[in-house]
C-alpha positions in Angstrom: -1.0 28.8 -12.3 -3.6 31.2 -13.7 -4.3 32.6 -17.1 -4.7 36.3 -17.9 -8.2 36.3 -16.6 -7.2 34.9 -13.2 -8.7 31.4 -13.7 -6.9 28.2 -13.3 -4.8 27.1 -16.3 -3.7 23.7 -14.8 -4.2 20.5 -16.7 -7.5 18.9 -15.8 -6.2 15.4 -16.6 -3.2 15.9 -14.4 -5.4 17.2 -11.6 -7.5 14.0 -11.8 -4.4 11.8 -11.9 -3.0 13.5 -8.7 -6.4 13.1 -7.0 -6.1 9.3 -7.6 -2.6 9.2 -6.2 -3.6 11.4 -3.2 -6.5 9.0 -2.4 -4.2 6.0 -2.6 -1.7 7.7 -0.3 -4.3 8.1 2.4 -5.3 4.4 2.4 -3.8 1.8 4.8 -3.1 -0.7 2.1 -3.9 -2.0 -1.4 -7.2 -1.1 -2.9 -9.4 -2.7 -5.6 -10.1 -0.9 -8.8 -13.8 -0.4 -7.9 -13.0 1.3 -4.7 -10.5 3.6 -6.2 -12.8 4.5 -9.0 -15.8 5.2 -6.6 -13.7 7.3 -4.2 -12.4 9.4 -7.1 -15.8 9.7 -8.8 -14.9 8.2 -12.1 -15.7 5.1 -14.1 -13.8 1.9 -13.6 -12.4 2.1 -17.1 -11.2 5.6 -16.7 -9.6 4.8 -13.3 -7.9 1.8 -15.0 -6.3 3.9 -17.6 -4.8 6.2 -15.0 -3.6 3.3 -12.9 -2.1 1.6 -16.0 0.0 4.7 -16.6 1.0 4.8 -12.9 2.1 1.2 -13.0 4.2 1.8 -16.1 5.9 4.7 -14.3 6.5 2.7 -11.1 4.2 5.0 -9.1 1.7 2.1 -8.5 1.9 -1.6 -8.4 -0.5 -4.5 -8.3 -0.2 -7.0 -5.5 -0.4 -10.8 -6.0 -3.5 -12.6 -7.2 -5.9 -10.1 -5.7 -4.7 -7.6 -8.4 -5.4 -4.8 -5.9 -3.4 -1.5 -6.4 -0.9 0.0 -4.0 1.7 2.7 -4.2 4.8 1.5 -6.0 8.6 2.0 -5.5 8.7 5.3 -7.5 6.1 6.8 -5.1 8.2 5.7 -2.1 11.3 7.2 -3.6 9.4 10.5 -4.2 8.1 10.5 -0.7 11.5 9.8 0.8 13.0 12.6 -1.2 10.4 15.0 0.1 10.8 13.9 3.7 14.6 14.1 3.4 14.2 17.8 2.4 11.9 18.7 5.3 13.5 21.2 7.7 12.8 19.0 10.7 14.5 16.0 9.2 17.4 18.1 7.9 17.9 19.6 11.4 17.8 16.1 13.0 20.2 14.8 10.4 22.9 17.3 11.1 25.4 15.8 13.5 24.6 12.1 12.8 28.2 11.5 11.8 29.4 13.0 15.1 26.9 11.0 17.1 28.1 7.8 15.3 31.8 8.7 16.0 31.1 9.5 19.7 29.1 6.3 20.3 31.0 4.1 17.9 27.6 2.8 16.7 25.7 2.9 13.5 23.1 5.7 13.5 19.7 5.7 11.7 17.3 8.5 11.2 13.7 7.4 10.5 10.4 9.0 9.8 6.8 7.7 9.6 6.1 6.9 6.0 4.8 4.0 3.9 2.7 2.9 6.9 5.8 2.4 9.1 9.0 3.7 10.6 11.1 4.2 7.5 14.9 4.8 7.4 15.8 8.0 5.4 19.4 8.6 6.7 22.1 6.2 7.6 25.5 6.7 9.2 27.7 3.6 9.6 29.7 3.2 12.8 33.3 2.4 13.2 32.4 -1.2 13.6 30.0 -1.9 10.7 27.0 -4.1 11.6 26.1 -7.1 9.5 22.5 -6.3 8.4 20.3 -6.1 5.4 18.7 -2.8 6.5 19.3 0.3 4.3 17.6 3.5 3.1 13.9 2.9 2.6 13.7 0.0 5.0 10.4 0.0 7.0 10.9 -1.3 10.5 8.2 -3.0 12.6 6.2 -0.9 15.0 6.3 -3.3 18.0 9.5 -5.3 17.7 12.0 -2.6 16.7 13.4 0.2 18.9 12.7 2.7 16.1 9.1 1.5 15.7 8.5 1.7 19.4 9.4 5.4 19.4 6.6 6.0 16.9 4.3 3.7 19.0 4.8 5.9 22.0 5.1 9.4 20.6 3.5 9.1 17.2 0.1 10.4 16.1 -2.3 7.7 17.2 -4.7 8.0 14.2 -1.9 6.8 12.0 -0.3 4.4 14.5 -3.3 2.5 15.8 -4.3 0.5 12.7 -0.6 -0.6 12.2 -0.3 -1.5 15.9 -3.5 -3.6 15.9 -2.5 -5.5 12.7 1.0 -6.3 14.0 -0.3 -7.3 17.4 -2.6 -9.9 15.8 0.3 -11.4 13.9 2.6 -11.4 17.0 0.0 -13.1 19.1 0.5 -16.2 16.9 4.3 -16.3 17.5 6.1 -18.3 20.2 6.2 -16.2 23.4 10.0 -16.6 24.1 10.7 -14.5 20.9 8.9 -11.5 22.4 9.9 -9.2 25.3 6.3 -8.1 26.1 2.9 -9.7 26.3 1.3 -9.7 22.9 -2.0 -8.1 24.0 -3.4 -4.6 24.4 -2.5 -4.5 28.0 1.0 -5.8 27.2 1.4 -3.0 24.6 0.2 -0.4 27.2 2.8 -1.6 29.6 5.5 -1.4 26.9 4.4 2.2 26.1 4.4 3.2 29.8 7.9 1.8 30.3 9.3 3.4 27.2 7.8 6.8 28.0 9.3 6.6 31.5 12.7 5.8 30.2 12.5 8.4 27.4 13.9 5.9 24.9 13.1 2.5 23.4 15.5 -0.5 23.1 15.6 -4.0 21.8 18.2 -6.7 22.2 19.2 -9.5 19.8 16.3 -11.8 20.0 14.5 -10.1 17.0 17.6 -9.6 14.8 20.2 -12.1 16.1 23.4 -10.3 17.1 22.1 -6.8 16.9 20.9 -4.4 19.6 19.3 -1.0 19.2 18.3 2.1 21.2 16.1 4.8 19.8 14.8 8.2 21.0 12.3 10.8 19.5 12.8 14.2 18.0 9.6 15.9 19.1 7.7 18.8 17.6 5.8 21.6 19.5 2.8 19.2 20.0 5.0 16.5 21.6 4.7 14.2 18.6 7.7 12.5 17.1 8.9 14.0 13.8 11.9 11.7 13.5 13.5 8.9 15.4 17.3 8.6 16.0 18.5 5.0 16.5 21.8 3.6 17.6 22.5 0.1 16.3 25.3 -2.1 17.5 26.2 -5.6 18.7 27.0 -5.1 22.4 24.0 -5.3 24.8 25.9 -3.3 27.4 25.6 -0.2 25.2 21.8 0.2 25.3 21.2 0.5 29.0 19.6 3.6 30.5 22.8 4.8 32.2 25.2 4.0 29.4 27.2 6.9 27.8 25.8 5.9 24.4 22.2 6.3 25.4 22.9 9.5 27.3 24.5 10.9 24.2 21.5 9.8 22.2 19.0 11.4 24.6 21.0 14.7 24.6 21.2 14.7 20.8 17.4 14.3 20.4 16.6 16.7 23.2 18.6 19.5 21.6 16.7 18.9 18.3 13.3 18.7 19.8 11.0 21.7 20.5 11.1 22.1 24.3 13.1 18.9 24.9 12.0 15.3 25.2 8.5 15.0 26.7 7.9 12.4 29.4 
């Protein structure tokens, strides 16, 4: 907004507040007060006053004994609402009910948000699956079909820190739980196989009783804008030649720019 003289008539304090939130949104995790204040070029006491207001509004929360600040549930809700209104997401969401009916499986639509693959649309299948997942759930990058779509086709600047952090945690888990070698070379093999197949899949070892297959909706740069995931209980539904996966690939290809890239 401008005044009659053409100069900005915005609220300076609001501009400052938004700058704090924008800085926090760009970070990969919780930040101490001193770093937030320094990055936003303000005193610690001034930054604390803004953060206290954000905490009261649910936009920011403090984590554990460290007392570091991270974005809160209200910020997530706002971000999901914005993502849900994005044209790419809306286009990908049209037809989810039909895809669910044709495959008889639950269908998820996810985008990259909150440092992970986040569910923003959900269409339950004719045989409901018993799961705690729901809107706003963030799925793991390496051990979920949805996450693996972003691992392969996502922007690497955003993906790499999450991949490395999860890989370190997985390396400490019992090997029989994993379907790939928890190393950089193992992840590279997983990426190569997924790209070759044009979809990602996981069977019930991660979430007992559930299987999933996911494929990307790609933009003009060949990067994933949304992932469409089929969730069910029958392992025979997620093979490369099954009708369910073929319907999934066709659905995503028609909503991608130029089709699914291999």
